[in-house]
DRENPA-3360 file (N, C-alpha, C; in nm, 2 decimals, always signed):
BEGIN
1 = MASVLAAK = +11.85/+9.82/+11.11/+11.80/+9.85/+10.97/+11.82/+9.77/+10.86 ~ +11.89/+9.64/+10.90/+11.94/+9.55/+10.81/+11.83/+9.51/+10.70 ~ +11.70/+9.50/+10.76/+11.58/+9.45/+10.66/+11.56/+9.57/+10.57 ~ +11.58/+9.70/+10.57/+11.57/+9.80/+10.48/+11.69/+9.79/+10.38 ~ +11.80/+9.75/+10.42/+11.91/+9.75/+10.33/+11.89/+9.63/+10.23 ~ +11.85/+9.51/+10.29/+11.84/+9.40/+10.23/+11.70/+9.40/+10.12 ~ +11.63/+9.50/+10.16/+11.50/+9.49/+10.06/+11.53/+9.59/+9.93 ~ +11.63/+9.66/+9.94/+11.68/+9.77/+9.85/+11.65/+9.72/+9.71;
9 = TGTGAGIE = +11.61/+9.76/+9.63/+11.59/+9.73/+9.49/+11.60/+9.88/+9.41 ~ +11.76/+9.91/+9.37/+11.78/+10.05/+9.30/+11.77/+10.14/+9.43 ~ +11.67/+10.23/+9.41/+11.64/+10.33/+9.52/+11.50/+10.31/+9.57 ~ +11.46/+10.18/+9.56/+11.32/+10.15/+9.61/+11.34/+10.04/+9.72 ~ +11.25/+10.05/+9.81/+11.27/+9.93/+9.92/+11.13/+9.84/+9.93 ~ +11.14/+9.72/+9.92/+11.03/+9.63/+9.93/+10.93/+9.67/+10.06 ~ +10.81/+9.61/+10.02/+10.72/+9.64/+10.14/+10.77/+9.57/+10.27 ~ +10.86/+9.46/+10.26/+10.90/+9.40/+10.39/+10.97/+9.50/+10.47;
17 = AVAGLLAC = +11.00/+9.59/+10.41/+11.11/+9.71/+10.48/+11.01/+9.76/+10.59 ~ +10.88/+9.79/+10.54/+10.79/+9.87/+10.65/+10.67/+9.80/+10.69 ~ +10.67/+9.66/+10.67/+10.54/+9.58/+10.70/+10.51/+9.59/+10.85 ~ +10.64/+9.60/+10.93/+10.60/+9.60/+11.09/+10.56/+9.73/+11.13 ~ +10.58/+9.84/+11.03/+10.52/+9.98/+11.09/+10.39/+10.02/+11.03 ~ +10.34/+9.93/+10.94/+10.22/+9.96/+10.87/+10.09/+9.92/+10.98 ~ +9.99/+10.01/+10.97/+9.87/+10.00/+11.06/+9.75/+10.02/+10.97 ~ +9.62/+9.97/+10.98/+9.51/+9.99/+10.91/+9.46/+10.15/+10.94;
25 = PACKTGLA = +9.45/+10.22/+10.82/+9.43/+10.37/+10.84/+9.29/+10.37/+10.90 ~ +9.19/+10.28/+10.91/+9.07/+10.30/+10.96/+9.06/+10.26/+11.10 ~ +9.13/+10.14/+11.17/+9.14/+10.11/+11.27/+9.25/+10.11/+11.37 ~ +9.35/+10.10/+11.29/+9.49/+10.10/+11.34/+9.56/+9.98/+11.39 ~ +9.46/+9.87/+11.34/+9.51/+9.74/+11.37/+9.62/+9.70/+11.27 ~ +9.73/+9.61/+11.31/+9.82/+9.54/+11.22/+9.76/+9.52/+11.09 ~ +9.85/+9.51/+10.98/+9.81/+9.46/+10.84/+9.89/+9.34/+10.82 ~ +9.81/+9.26/+10.73/+9.89/+9.16/+10.67/+9.90/+9.18/+10.50;
33 = VGVATIDC = +10.02/+9.16/+10.49/+10.06/+9.20/+10.34/+10.05/+9.05/+10.25 ~ +9.98/+9.07/+10.14/+9.95/+8.99/+10.04/+10.01/+9.01/+9.93 ~ +9.98/+8.95/+9.81/+10.05/+8.95/+9.69/+9.98/+9.09/+9.61 ~ +9.83/+9.08/+9.61/+9.77/+9.19/+9.54/+9.70/+9.29/+9.63 ~ +9.69/+9.24/+9.77/+9.61/+9.33/+9.87/+9.69/+9.34/+10.01 ~ +9.66/+9.43/+10.10/+9.68/+9.44/+10.20/+9.56/+9.43/+10.30 ~ +9.57/+9.35/+10.41/+9.44/+9.33/+10.46/+9.45/+9.33/+10.60 ~ +9.33/+9.41/+10.65/+9.33/+9.42/+10.82/+9.26/+9.31/+10.90;
41 = SGCGASYP = +9.29/+9.26/+10.98/+9.23/+9.17/+11.07/+9.13/+9.21/+11.16 ~ +9.14/+9.35/+11.20/+9.05/+9.38/+11.29/+8.95/+9.44/+11.24 ~ +8.92/+9.54/+11.14/+8.79/+9.58/+11.08/+8.77/+9.50/+10.95 ~ +8.84/+9.44/+10.90/+8.81/+9.37/+10.78/+8.85/+9.43/+10.64 ~ +8.92/+9.55/+10.65/+8.95/+9.64/+10.55/+9.02/+9.58/+10.45 ~ +9.01/+9.58/+10.32/+9.13/+9.52/+10.21/+9.18/+9.65/+10.13 ~ +9.31/+9.66/+10.13/+9.37/+9.78/+10.04/+9.44/+9.72/+9.94 ~ +9.40/+9.76/+9.81/+9.48/+9.71/+9.70/+9.62/+9.77/+9.69;
49 = IREGVPLL = +9.69/+9.70/+9.60/+9.84/+9.73/+9.56/+9.83/+9.76/+9.42 ~ +9.87/+9.89/+9.39/+9.88/+9.92/+9.24/+10.00/+9.91/+9.21 ~ +10.07/+9.86/+9.08/+10.20/+9.88/+9.05/+10.30/+9.89/+9.16 ~ +10.28/+9.81/+9.27/+10.38/+9.80/+9.37/+10.34/+9.92/+9.47 ~ +10.25/+9.98/+9.47/+10.22/+10.09/+9.56/+10.09/+10.06/+9.64 ~ +10.10/+10.03/+9.77/+9.97/+10.01/+9.83/+9.88/+10.13/+9.86 ~ +9.76/+10.10/+9.83/+9.65/+10.23/+9.84/+9.61/+10.23/+9.99 ~ +9.66/+10.31/+10.08/+9.62/+10.31/+10.21/+9.56/+10.44/+10.24;
57 = AIRGTSDT = +9.52/+10.53/+10.12/+9.45/+10.65/+10.17/+9.28/+10.64/+10.18 ~ +9.25/+10.72/+10.29/+9.12/+10.72/+10.33/+9.08/+10.85/+10.30 ~ +8.99/+10.86/+10.20/+8.93/+10.99/+10.17/+8.82/+11.06/+10.25 ~ +8.82/+11.16/+10.25/+8.74/+11.25/+10.35/+8.80/+11.33/+10.46 ~ +8.71/+11.42/+10.54/+8.80/+11.51/+10.64/+8.72/+11.46/+10.77 ~ +8.67/+11.57/+10.84/+8.64/+11.54/+10.98/+8.53/+11.43/+11.02 ~ +8.45/+11.42/+10.89/+8.35/+11.31/+10.91/+8.41/+11.17/+10.95 ~ +8.52/+11.14/+10.88/+8.60/+11.03/+10.89/+8.65/+11.01/+11.04;
65 = WGEPQGTT = +8.68/+11.13/+11.12/+8.73/+11.09/+11.24/+8.60/+11.14/+11.33 ~ +8.51/+11.11/+11.33/+8.39/+11.12/+11.42/+8.33/+11.25/+11.45 ~ +8.38/+11.35/+11.38/+8.32/+11.48/+11.40/+8.23/+11.52/+11.29 ~ +8.14/+11.63/+11.32/+8.03/+11.66/+11.22/+8.12/+11.73/+11.08 ~ +8.06/+11.71/+10.97/+8.09/+11.73/+10.83/+8.07/+11.88/+10.85 ~ +8.19/+11.96/+10.80/+8.15/+12.10/+10.78/+8.12/+12.13/+10.64 ~ +8.08/+12.25/+10.62/+8.04/+12.27/+10.48/+8.14/+12.31/+10.37 ~ +8.27/+12.35/+10.42/+8.39/+12.37/+10.35/+8.51/+12.30/+10.41;
73 = QSEDYQAA = +8.53/+12.18/+10.34/+8.67/+12.14/+10.37/+8.74/+12.08/+10.25 ~ +8.82/+11.98/+10.27/+8.94/+11.96/+10.16/+8.92/+11.85/+10.06 ~ +8.79/+11.79/+10.04/+8.79/+11.71/+9.96/+8.82/+11.72/+9.83 ~ +8.79/+11.84/+9.76/+8.84/+11.88/+9.63/+8.99/+11.87/+9.63 ~ +9.07/+11.92/+9.71/+9.19/+11.93/+9.72/+9.27/+11.79/+9.72 ~ +9.20/+11.69/+9.79/+9.26/+11.55/+9.79/+9.25/+11.49/+9.66 ~ +9.15/+11.53/+9.57/+9.14/+11.48/+9.44/+9.22/+11.54/+9.33 ~ +9.28/+11.62/+9.35/+9.33/+11.72/+9.25/+9.45/+11.65/+9.17;
81 = YERVDRAV = +9.54/+11.54/+9.24/+9.63/+11.52/+9.14/+9.64/+11.35/+9.14 ~ +9.52/+11.30/+9.12/+9.51/+11.15/+9.10/+9.57/+11.12/+8.95 ~ +9.56/+11.21/+8.88/+9.61/+11.17/+8.74/+9.75/+11.22/+8.73 ~ +9.82/+11.12/+8.67/+9.97/+11.13/+8.65/+10.00/+11.26/+8.57 ~ +9.92/+11.31/+8.47/+9.94/+11.43/+8.39/+9.93/+11.55/+8.47 ~ +9.83/+11.55/+8.56/+9.83/+11.69/+8.65/+9.94/+11.67/+8.74 ~ +9.98/+11.57/+8.78/+10.09/+11.57/+8.87/+10.23/+11.61/+8.80 ~ +10.25/+11.58/+8.67/+10.36/+11.63/+8.60/+10.34/+11.80/+8.60;
89 = TYNQKYRA = +10.22/+11.83/+8.55/+10.21/+11.97/+8.54/+10.25/+12.04/+8.66 ~ +10.21/+12.00/+8.75/+10.23/+12.06/+8.90/+10.39/+12.07/+8.91 ~ +10.45/+11.96/+8.90/+10.60/+11.96/+8.94/+10.67/+12.02/+8.85 ~ +10.65/+12.03/+8.71/+10.73/+12.11/+8.62/+10.73/+12.26/+8.64 ~ +10.62/+12.30/+8.72/+10.61/+12.45/+8.75/+10.72/+12.48/+8.83 ~ +10.77/+12.41/+8.93/+10.86/+12.42/+9.03/+11.01/+12.43/+8.96 ~ +11.01/+12.37/+8.82/+11.13/+12.39/+8.75/+11.15/+12.50/+8.65 ~ +11.02/+12.53/+8.59/+11.02/+12.64/+8.51/+11.02/+12.76/+8.55;
97 = ELLKRSST = +10.95/+12.79/+8.65/+10.93/+12.93/+8.70/+11.03/+12.96/+8.78 ~ +11.09/+13.10/+8.78/+11.20/+13.13/+8.85/+11.20/+13.16/+8.99 ~ +11.07/+13.23/+9.03/+11.02/+13.22/+9.18/+11.00/+13.11/+9.26 ~ +10.97/+13.00/+9.17/+10.94/+12.88/+9.24/+11.10/+12.80/+9.25 ~ +11.16/+12.82/+9.17/+11.31/+12.77/+9.18/+11.38/+12.82/+9.29 ~ +11.36/+12.97/+9.31/+11.42/+13.03/+9.42/+11.36/+12.97/+9.54 ~ +11.23/+12.96/+9.54/+11.19/+12.91/+9.67/+11.24/+12.78/+9.71 ~ +11.21/+12.71/+9.63/+11.29/+12.57/+9.65/+11.43/+12.56/+9.71;
105 = RREYQLLQ = +11.51/+12.65/+9.64/+11.64/+12.65/+9.70/+11.65/+12.72/+9.84 ~ +11.56/+12.79/+9.90/+11.54/+12.83/+10.03/+11.48/+12.71/+10.12 ~ +11.38/+12.64/+10.08/+11.33/+12.53/+10.13/+11.42/+12.42/+10.16 ~ +11.52/+12.40/+10.05/+11.63/+12.29/+10.08/+11.71/+12.33/+10.22 ~ +11.75/+12.47/+10.21/+11.82/+12.54/+10.30/+11.76/+12.50/+10.45 ~ +11.63/+12.54/+10.45/+11.57/+12.52/+10.59/+11.56/+12.37/+10.63 ~ +11.52/+12.30/+10.53/+11.49/+12.14/+10.55/+11.64/+12.08/+10.61 ~ +11.73/+12.14/+10.55/+11.87/+12.08/+10.57/+11.92/+12.13/+10.71;
113 = RHVARVGR = +11.88/+12.25/+10.76/+11.92/+12.29/+10.88/+11.85/+12.21/+10.98 ~ +11.72/+12.21/+10.97/+11.64/+12.12/+11.07/+11.69/+11.98/+11.09 ~ +11.70/+11.91/+10.97/+11.74/+11.77/+10.97/+11.89/+11.75/+11.06 ~ +11.97/+11.88/+11.02/+12.10/+11.87/+11.10/+12.10/+11.86/+11.24 ~ +11.99/+11.94/+11.28/+11.97/+11.97/+11.44/+11.94/+11.83/+11.52 ~ +11.84/+11.76/+11.44/+11.78/+11.63/+11.51/+11.88/+11.51/+11.48 ~ +11.97/+11.52/+11.39/+12.07/+11.42/+11.37/+12.02/+11.29/+11.27 ~ +12.07/+11.19/+11.26/+12.05/+11.09/+11.16/+11.94/+11.02/+11.22;
121 = SRVILDLP = +11.85/+10.96/+11.10/+11.72/+10.90/+11.14/+11.72/+10.76/+11.07 ~ +11.65/+10.65/+11.13/+11.65/+10.54/+11.04/+11.54/+10.54/+10.96 ~ +11.41/+10.61/+10.98/+11.32/+10.61/+10.90/+11.24/+10.77/+10.90 ~ +11.22/+10.83/+10.79/+11.16/+10.94/+10.78/+11.04/+10.94/+10.70 ~ +10.92/+10.98/+10.73/+10.79/+10.99/+10.67/+10.80/+11.13/+10.59 ~ +10.77/+11.12/+10.45/+10.75/+11.24/+10.37/+10.61/+11.25/+10.32 ~ +10.50/+11.32/+10.40/+10.37/+11.33/+10.37/+10.32/+11.45/+10.37 ~ +10.29/+11.52/+10.26/+10.27/+11.47/+10.12/+10.40/+11.48/+10.04;
129 = CGGGRLTP = +10.43/+11.38/+9.97/+10.57/+11.37/+9.89/+10.55/+11.45/+9.78 ~ +10.44/+11.46/+9.73/+10.41/+11.51/+9.58/+10.51/+11.42/+9.49 ~ +10.57/+11.49/+9.41/+10.67/+11.43/+9.30/+10.79/+11.41/+9.36 ~ +10.83/+11.42/+9.48/+10.96/+11.42/+9.54/+11.04/+11.53/+9.50 ~ +10.99/+11.64/+9.50/+11.07/+11.78/+9.47/+11.17/+11.79/+9.58 ~ +11.14/+11.78/+9.72/+11.21/+11.81/+9.82/+11.29/+11.69/+9.88 ~ +11.28/+11.58/+9.85/+11.33/+11.44/+9.91/+11.48/+11.48/+9.93 ~ +11.54/+11.53/+9.80/+11.71/+11.52/+9.82/+11.76/+11.63/+9.92;
137 = AFAHAADL = +11.65/+11.72/+9.98/+11.70/+11.79/+10.11/+11.73/+11.71/+10.22 ~ +11.66/+11.60/+10.24/+11.67/+11.55/+10.36/+11.71/+11.39/+10.36 ~ +11.69/+11.34/+10.25/+11.71/+11.18/+10.22/+11.85/+11.13/+10.29 ~ +11.95/+11.21/+10.25/+12.07/+11.18/+10.31/+12.08/+11.15/+10.45 ~ +11.99/+11.20/+10.53/+11.99/+11.20/+10.69/+11.90/+11.07/+10.73 ~ +11.85/+10.99/+10.64/+11.80/+10.85/+10.69/+11.84/+10.75/+10.62 ~ +11.81/+10.63/+10.66/+11.83/+10.50/+10.61/+11.72/+10.46/+10.53 ~ +11.61/+10.50/+10.53/+11.48/+10.50/+10.45/+11.39/+10.61/+10.48;
145 = VIEADIAI = +11.33/+10.65/+10.35/+11.22/+10.73/+10.34/+11.11/+10.68/+10.28 ~ +11.00/+10.70/+10.37/+10.86/+10.65/+10.33/+10.80/+10.77/+10.26 ~ +10.77/+10.76/+10.11/+10.71/+10.87/+10.03/+10.57/+10.82/+10.03 ~ +10.49/+10.94/+10.09/+10.34/+10.90/+10.08/+10.26/+11.04/+10.04 ~ +10.17/+11.02/+9.94/+10.08/+11.11/+9.92/+9.95/+11.07/+9.91 ~ +9.83/+11.14/+9.92/+9.68/+11.10/+9.90/+9.65/+11.07/+9.75 ~ +9.75/+11.13/+9.66/+9.71/+11.13/+9.51/+9.81/+11.03/+9.44 ~ +9.76/+10.91/+9.38/+9.85/+10.82/+9.33/+9.90/+10.88/+9.22;
153 = GQVLYGRV = +9.87/+10.99/+9.13/+9.96/+11.05/+9.03/+10.07/+11.10/+9.08 ~ +10.08/+11.17/+9.20/+10.21/+11.24/+9.26/+10.28/+11.11/+9.28 ~ +10.25/+11.00/+9.35/+10.33/+10.90/+9.39/+10.40/+10.81/+9.26 ~ +10.32/+10.80/+9.17/+10.38/+10.74/+9.05/+10.47/+10.82/+8.98 ~ +10.44/+10.93/+8.98/+10.54/+11.05/+8.92/+10.66/+11.04/+8.99 ~ +10.65/+11.06/+9.11/+10.78/+11.09/+9.19/+10.86/+10.96/+9.20 ~ +10.78/+10.83/+9.19/+10.87/+10.73/+9.19/+10.99/+10.71/+9.07 ~ +10.91/+10.77/+8.94/+11.01/+10.75/+8.82/+11.11/+10.89/+8.83;
161 = DSSVATPR = +11.04/+10.99/+8.85/+11.13/+11.12/+8.83/+11.21/+11.17/+8.93 ~ +11.20/+11.14/+9.05/+11.29/+11.18/+9.17/+11.38/+11.08/+9.17 ~ +11.51/+11.10/+9.21/+11.62/+10.99/+9.23/+11.70/+11.05/+9.37 ~ +11.71/+10.97/+9.45/+11.82/+10.98/+9.56/+11.88/+10.84/+9.59 ~ +11.97/+10.85/+9.66/+12.06/+10.72/+9.68/+11.99/+10.64/+9.79 ~ +11.94/+10.72/+9.90/+11.86/+10.65/+10.01/+11.75/+10.55/+9.96 ~ +11.72/+10.43/+10.02/+11.62/+10.34/+9.95/+11.49/+10.43/+10.02 ~ +11.38/+10.41/+9.93/+11.25/+10.46/+9.96/+11.15/+10.37/+9.93;
169 = FWMTASAF = +11.03/+10.37/+10.00/+10.92/+10.31/+10.00/+10.78/+10.40/+9.96 ~ +10.71/+10.36/+9.85/+10.61/+10.44/+9.82/+10.44/+10.40/+9.86 ~ +10.38/+10.47/+9.89/+10.23/+10.44/+9.94/+10.15/+10.57/+9.91 ~ +10.01/+10.54/+9.91/+9.92/+10.64/+9.92/+9.87/+10.66/+10.05 ~ +9.84/+10.77/+10.12/+9.79/+10.78/+10.25/+9.73/+10.92/+10.27 ~ +9.65/+10.93/+10.36/+9.58/+11.03/+10.39/+9.66/+11.09/+10.52 ~ +9.69/+11.23/+10.53/+9.75/+11.29/+10.65/+9.66/+11.29/+10.76 ~ +9.54/+11.26/+10.75/+9.45/+11.27/+10.86/+9.44/+11.13/+10.91;
177 = HIPLVDDS = +9.46/+11.02/+10.83/+9.46/+10.89/+10.89/+9.60/+10.82/+10.82 ~ +9.71/+10.86/+10.91/+9.83/+10.79/+10.84/+9.85/+10.65/+10.88 ~ +9.85/+10.55/+10.79/+9.87/+10.41/+10.82/+9.99/+10.36/+10.86 ~ +10.03/+10.42/+10.96/+10.15/+10.37/+11.05/+10.10/+10.36/+11.21 ~ +10.19/+10.27/+11.27/+10.19/+10.26/+11.41/+10.22/+10.36/+11.50 ~ +10.17/+10.41/+11.62/+10.24/+10.53/+11.70/+10.40/+10.50/+11.71 ~ +10.44/+10.61/+11.70/+10.59/+10.62/+11.73/+10.69/+10.53/+11.62 ~ +10.63/+10.51/+11.51/+10.70/+10.42/+11.42/+10.80/+10.48/+11.33;
185 = VDGAICVR = +10.80/+10.60/+11.31/+10.93/+10.67/+11.22/+11.00/+10.76/+11.34 ~ +11.12/+10.78/+11.29/+11.21/+10.90/+11.37/+11.13/+11.03/+11.36 ~ +11.09/+11.07/+11.22/+11.03/+11.21/+11.20/+10.95/+11.18/+11.08 ~ +10.86/+11.30/+11.08/+10.77/+11.31/+10.96/+10.81/+11.47/+10.89 ~ +10.81/+11.47/+10.79/+10.80/+11.60/+10.72/+10.69/+11.64/+10.64 ~ +10.62/+11.74/+10.66/+10.50/+11.77/+10.58/+10.51/+11.93/+10.54 ~ +10.52/+11.94/+10.40/+10.54/+12.07/+10.34/+10.43/+12.10/+10.27 ~ +10.38/+12.23/+10.27/+10.28/+12.29/+10.19/+10.16/+12.20/+10.19;
193 = LSHHLPTA = +10.08/+12.16/+10.31/+9.96/+12.10/+10.32/+9.89/+12.18/+10.39 ~ +9.93/+12.22/+10.52/+9.82/+12.28/+10.60/+9.77/+12.41/+10.55 ~ +9.83/+12.49/+10.45/+9.76/+12.59/+10.41/+9.65/+12.57/+10.30 ~ +9.65/+12.44/+10.27/+9.56/+12.40/+10.19/+9.41/+12.36/+10.24 ~ +9.42/+12.35/+10.37/+9.29/+12.26/+10.46/+9.23/+12.40/+10.50 ~ +9.09/+12.39/+10.47/+9.00/+12.52/+10.48/+8.96/+12.52/+10.63 ~ +8.97/+12.42/+10.71/+8.92/+12.41/+10.85/+9.02/+12.41/+10.95 ~ +9.00/+12.47/+11.06/+9.10/+12.47/+11.20/+9.11/+12.31/+11.24;
201 = AERERLLR = +8.98/+12.25/+11.22/+8.96/+12.11/+11.28/+9.08/+12.02/+11.19 ~ +9.08/+12.05/+11.06/+9.16/+11.96/+10.95/+9.32/+11.99/+10.99 ~ +9.36/+12.13/+11.03/+9.49/+12.15/+11.04/+9.54/+12.10/+11.17 ~ +9.44/+12.10/+11.27/+9.49/+12.04/+11.40/+9.49/+11.92/+11.40 ~ +9.41/+11.81/+11.31/+9.41/+11.71/+11.29/+9.54/+11.66/+11.23 ~ +9.59/+11.72/+11.14/+9.71/+11.70/+11.06/+9.83/+11.69/+11.16 ~ +9.82/+11.80/+11.23/+9.95/+11.81/+11.34/+9.95/+11.68/+11.43 ~ +9.84/+11.66/+11.48/+9.83/+11.56/+11.55/+9.86/+11.40/+11.50;
209 = ELLRVSRR = +9.84/+11.40/+11.39/+9.85/+11.27/+11.33/+10.01/+11.26/+11.30 ~ +10.06/+11.37/+11.25/+10.22/+11.38/+11.24/+10.30/+11.35/+11.37 ~ +10.23/+11.40/+11.49/+10.30/+11.38/+11.60/+10.29/+11.26/+11.66 ~ +10.17/+11.20/+11.61/+10.15/+11.04/+11.69/+10.24/+10.94/+11.62 ~ +10.26/+10.95/+11.48/+10.34/+10.84/+11.42/+10.50/+10.87/+11.45 ~ +10.54/+10.99/+11.48/+10.68/+11.03/+11.48/+10.73/+11.00/+11.64 ~ +10.84/+10.94/+11.65/+10.88/+10.92/+11.77/+10.99/+11.05/+11.81 ~ +11.05/+11.11/+11.73/+11.13/+11.22/+11.75/+11.11/+11.36/+11.70;
217 = FVIMTFFD = +11.06/+11.36/+11.58/+11.05/+11.51/+11.55/+10.95/+11.53/+11.42 ~ +10.88/+11.65/+11.41/+10.81/+11.68/+11.27/+10.86/+11.80/+11.23 ~ +10.86/+11.81/+11.11/+10.90/+11.93/+11.03/+10.77/+11.98/+10.95 ~ +10.70/+12.08/+10.98/+10.58/+12.10/+10.90/+10.56/+12.26/+10.88 ~ +10.51/+12.29/+10.77/+10.51/+12.42/+10.73/+10.36/+12.47/+10.75 ~ +10.33/+12.58/+10.79/+10.22/+12.65/+10.81/+10.22/+12.79/+10.76 ~ +10.12/+12.86/+10.71/+10.09/+12.98/+10.67/+10.06/+13.07/+10.81 ~ +10.16/+13.16/+10.84/+10.14/+13.24/+10.97/+10.06/+13.35/+10.96;
225 = HHSLKNTL = +9.95/+13.34/+11.06/+9.85/+13.44/+11.06/+9.90/+13.58/+11.06 ~ +10.00/+13.59/+11.16/+10.04/+13.72/+11.18/+10.15/+13.77/+11.08 ~ +10.19/+13.70/+10.98/+10.28/+13.73/+10.88/+10.26/+13.85/+10.80 ~ +10.37/+13.92/+10.74/+10.34/+14.05/+10.69/+10.24/+14.04/+10.57 ~ +10.27/+13.90/+10.51/+10.20/+13.88/+10.38/+10.04/+13.85/+10.41 ~ +10.01/+13.79/+10.51/+9.89/+13.78/+10.56/+9.81/+13.90/+10.60 ~ +9.89/+13.98/+10.70/+9.82/+14.09/+10.75/+9.79/+14.19/+10.62 ~ +9.87/+14.22/+10.53/+9.85/+14.29/+10.41/+9.71/+14.23/+10.33;
233 = RRLTRPFN = +9.71/+14.11/+10.31/+9.60/+14.05/+10.27/+9.49/+14.08/+10.34 ~ +9.48/+14.07/+10.47/+9.35/+14.09/+10.57/+9.31/+14.25/+10.54 ~ +9.43/+14.31/+10.53/+9.39/+14.48/+10.52/+9.32/+14.53/+10.38 ~ +9.38/+14.44/+10.27/+9.34/+14.48/+10.14/+9.19/+14.39/+10.10 ~ +9.16/+14.30/+10.19/+9.06/+14.23/+10.13/+8.92/+14.29/+10.13 ~ +8.89/+14.42/+10.19/+8.76/+14.47/+10.15/+8.76/+14.54/+10.03 ~ +8.88/+14.56/+9.95/+8.89/+14.63/+9.84/+8.90/+14.52/+9.73 ~ +8.99/+14.42/+9.74/+9.00/+14.35/+9.62/+8.92/+14.20/+9.64;
241 = HKPPKMTM = +8.86/+14.16/+9.76/+8.76/+14.06/+9.80/+8.83/+13.93/+9.78 ~ +8.97/+13.93/+9.78/+9.03/+13.80/+9.79/+9.02/+13.71/+9.91 ~ +8.99/+13.57/+9.89/+8.93/+13.50/+9.99/+9.07/+13.48/+10.10 ~ +9.04/+13.46/+10.23/+9.13/+13.45/+10.33/+9.22/+13.34/+10.35 ~ +9.34/+13.35/+10.37/+9.43/+13.25/+10.37/+9.40/+13.15/+10.49 ~ +9.45/+13.02/+10.47/+9.40/+12.93/+10.56/+9.53/+12.93/+10.66 ~ +9.53/+12.97/+10.76/+9.66/+13.00/+10.87/+9.65/+12.92/+11.00 ~ +9.77/+12.94/+11.05/+9.77/+12.90/+11.19/+9.87/+13.00/+11.25;
249 = TIAGVEQL = +9.88/+13.01/+11.38/+9.96/+13.09/+11.47/+10.06/+13.00/+11.53 ~ +10.20/+13.07/+11.56/+10.30/+13.00/+11.61/+10.23/+12.97/+11.76 ~ +10.15/+13.03/+11.84/+10.12/+13.02/+11.96/+9.99/+12.88/+11.96 ~ +9.95/+12.87/+11.84/+9.85/+12.76/+11.85/+9.93/+12.64/+11.80 ~ +10.02/+12.63/+11.71/+10.10/+12.53/+11.70/+10.17/+12.48/+11.84 ~ +10.22/+12.57/+11.90/+10.30/+12.52/+12.03/+10.19/+12.47/+12.11 ~ +10.07/+12.51/+12.13/+9.99/+12.45/+12.21/+9.94/+12.31/+12.17 ~ +9.93/+12.27/+12.04/+9.90/+12.17/+11.99/+10.02/+12.07/+12.01;
257 = ARASRARV = +10.14/+12.12/+12.02/+10.27/+12.04/+12.02/+10.26/+11.98/+12.17 ~ +10.23/+12.08/+12.24/+10.23/+12.05/+12.40/+10.14/+11.94/+12.43 ~ +10.02/+11.93/+12.37/+9.93/+11.83/+12.40/+9.99/+11.70/+12.34 ~ +10.07/+11.68/+12.28/+10.13/+11.57/+12.22/+10.27/+11.54/+12.28 ~ +10.30/+11.61/+12.38/+10.43/+11.60/+12.46/+10.52/+11.62/+12.36 ~ +10.53/+11.76/+12.31/+10.63/+11.79/+12.21/+10.63/+11.95/+12.24 ~ +10.76/+12.00/+12.18/+10.78/+12.14/+12.17/+10.83/+12.21/+12.01 ~ +10.79/+12.32/+12.02/+10.85/+12.41/+11.89/+10.97/+12.45/+11.93;
265 = VAAPMLSP = +11.06/+12.41/+11.84/+11.22/+12.46/+11.88/+11.27/+12.57/+11.77 ~ +11.19/+12.57/+11.67/+11.24/+12.69/+11.55/+11.12/+12.69/+11.47 ~ +11.09/+12.79/+11.41/+11.00/+12.83/+11.33/+11.03/+12.93/+11.23 ~ +11.13/+12.91/+11.15/+11.18/+13.03/+11.05/+11.09/+13.05/+10.95 ~ +11.07/+13.17/+10.89/+10.99/+13.22/+10.78/+11.06/+13.15/+10.67 ~ +11.00/+13.12/+10.57/+11.04/+13.10/+10.41/+11.10/+13.23/+10.36 ~ +11.02/+13.34/+10.38/+11.08/+13.47/+10.33/+10.99/+13.57/+10.41 ~ +11.06/+13.65/+10.48/+10.98/+13.74/+10.58/+10.88/+13.82/+10.51;
273 = IGSGHRYA = +10.93/+13.86/+10.38/+10.84/+13.97/+10.30/+10.75/+13.88/+10.19 ~ +10.83/+13.81/+10.10/+10.76/+13.73/+9.99/+10.68/+13.61/+10.02 ~ +10.67/+13.57/+10.15/+10.58/+13.45/+10.18/+10.55/+13.46/+10.33 ~ +10.43/+13.38/+10.35/+10.38/+13.36/+10.49/+10.42/+13.24/+10.57 ~ +10.48/+13.15/+10.47/+10.51/+13.01/+10.53/+10.61/+13.01/+10.64 ~ +10.60/+12.93/+10.73/+10.68/+12.92/+10.83/+10.74/+12.76/+10.82 ~ +10.85/+12.71/+10.87/+10.90/+12.57/+10.85/+10.93/+12.54/+11.01 ~ +10.84/+12.48/+11.07/+10.85/+12.45/+11.21/+10.91/+12.33/+11.24;
281 = LIVKDGVG = +11.00/+12.32/+11.35/+11.07/+12.20/+11.36/+11.01/+12.20/+11.51 ~ +10.95/+12.08/+11.52/+10.89/+12.04/+11.65/+10.94/+11.91/+11.70 ~ +10.98/+11.90/+11.83/+11.06/+11.78/+11.86/+10.99/+11.72/+11.98 ~ +10.98/+11.59/+12.01/+10.90/+11.54/+12.12/+11.00/+11.56/+12.24 ~ +10.92/+11.54/+12.34/+11.00/+11.59/+12.50/+11.08/+11.47/+12.51 ~ +11.21/+11.52/+12.56/+11.33/+11.45/+12.57/+11.43/+11.43/+12.49 ~ +11.39/+11.47/+12.35/+11.48/+11.47/+12.24/+11.57/+11.62/+12.24 ~ +11.69/+11.58/+12.25/+11.78/+11.69/+12.24/+11.80/+11.75/+12.11;
289 = V = +11.82/+11.87/+12.11/+11.86/+11.95/+11.97/+11.95/+12.04/+12.00;
% end
C-alpha cells in the first residue's frame, strides 16, 4: 500500500492511489486517467473530473442494467443531494437532533464491532458516504477509504467537513454500477441506502454490486420486514394510510449472499423497538471471523 501513502495530501489521496482499481461503470473496462477526464477504451465513455472529484456515477435504475423500467424506482432519491446546501441541511440534522445523535452513537458501536471482527483492511469503500458522518467509526481500520456517493453535493461537503487521519479518495458513483473492478476493495460499507430503494430489483442489485467489488466483507443496513417497527406499521396502515416501508428479510439477504459465495455472520438491530434497521455483516466464503 506504499502508493496510497505516497499519494497522501493531508487526509486526501491522489487518484493514482486508486487508478488500478477503477473500472468503467458502464462496461467494466479499465479507465485511463487524464488531467480533466477519465476515459474508457472499451465503450468510449468519458467522465469529467470536477474539483478533483471524478464524476463516475451513472444515473437510472433497472433500465441501466438491462431490465424493464418499473413505474416506481429511485430516480428522485438519486437527485436529492446534488446541491451542497441540501447536503449541509441533511448532515446538520444528525448533529442537531437528539434522537439522530443517539442513533449515530449506536451506529458507531455496530460498525466498530463489525470491522473489529474482520480485521484490518487495505481499502474500504464507503458508499453512499454522504457527508462522512460515519467514516470515523471505521476509517482507523483501513489504509485507504474510498468515499463515494451518487450526489456531488454530499461528496464535496464531506470532503471539507469530515476529518479522519486515514487517507481518503472521493468520487461520485452509483451503487448500481460501482466503478471498480471485481474484488478490488477489502470491504464495502453501505449504510441507510437499501430502505430508500422502492423495488426489490434495486435492493437486490445493490447487494450484488457490493459483493462483486468486495474481496472480504460487506456491511450493509436494511429495514427488516419482520421487525417490530415494520410489523406495527403494517398493522396500522389500514387506519393511517402510511406507505409501506421498503424492506428486506434476513432470509432474503442470506440467499443473495450465498449466490455471491458469501454468508451473513451477524445482523444486529440498530434498536429492537425504535428502529427496524439491521446492520448486516456479510463475509465472503473462506474469510474467517
